[in-house]
Structures are given as structure tokens and as C-alpha cells.
C-alpha positions as CSV (number, residue, x, y, z in Angstrom):
1,M,62.4,9.6,77.2
2,N,62.2,12.9,75.3
3,Q,65.0,15.4,75.7
4,P,63.9,18.8,77.2
5,E,63.8,21.7,74.8
6,F,64.3,25.2,76.4
7,F,62.8,28.4,75.1
8,V,63.9,32.0,75.7
9,T,63.2,35.3,74.0
10,S,66.0,37.1,72.3
11,G,67.7,39.9,74.3
12,Y,66.4,39.8,77.8
13,G,65.6,36.1,77.8
14,E,69.1,35.2,76.6
15,R,70.6,37.4,79.3
16,M,68.6,35.7,82.0
17,L,69.6,32.3,80.6
18,N,73.3,33.2,80.6
19,E,73.4,35.0,84.0
20,L,70.8,33.1,86.0
21,H,70.3,29.8,84.1
22,D,66.6,30.8,83.7
23,S,64.4,29.6,80.9
24,Q,61.0,31.1,80.1
25,A,59.6,27.7,78.9
26,V,60.6,24.1,78.6
27,K,59.0,21.4,76.5
28,I,59.4,17.7,77.2
29,G,57.3,15.5,74.8
30,D,53.8,16.9,74.7
31,R,54.1,18.9,77.9
32,V,55.1,22.6,78.1
33,E,55.9,24.3,81.3
34,T,56.2,28.1,81.5
35,S,57.8,30.3,84.2
36,V,56.6,33.6,85.6
37,Q,58.7,36.7,85.3
38,G,60.4,38.1,88.4
39,G,59.7,41.5,89.8
40,W,63.0,42.9,88.7
41,N,64.0,45.7,86.3
42,D,66.5,45.4,83.4
43,N,69.4,45.8,85.9
44,L,68.1,42.8,87.9
45,Q,67.2,45.0,90.8
46,I,64.0,44.3,92.8
47,S,62.0,47.4,93.7
48,E,61.2,48.1,97.3
49,S,57.7,49.3,96.4
50,L,55.0,48.6,93.8
51,D,55.1,52.3,92.7
52,S,58.6,52.0,91.1
């Protein structure tokens, strides 16, 4: 079985990996899975409205 290969962008992606164990994409063999981005700001706070 192929080993998973995780991908994150530098800066924000690395922070999310370190703090929340979140990866933006993972590749296993020929398959790639991507994740959506959460609705939080750079301080990991979720807005109470869509206007923020």
C-alpha cells in the first residue's frame, strides 16, 4: 500500500497543520483528496455573520 503524502501551503497551511492537524490535500497512490477551507479568519475566529 502506498504511504499518504500530505500537502500544505507555507505560512497559513503550516500553522493549521501544527495547531489543528489539518492538511489541505493528501495523496495516496493515484488518488488526491482536497479539503475545503473553514470560515475562520487568521486568528481562527469564526464570524457570526457573512458581512464580516
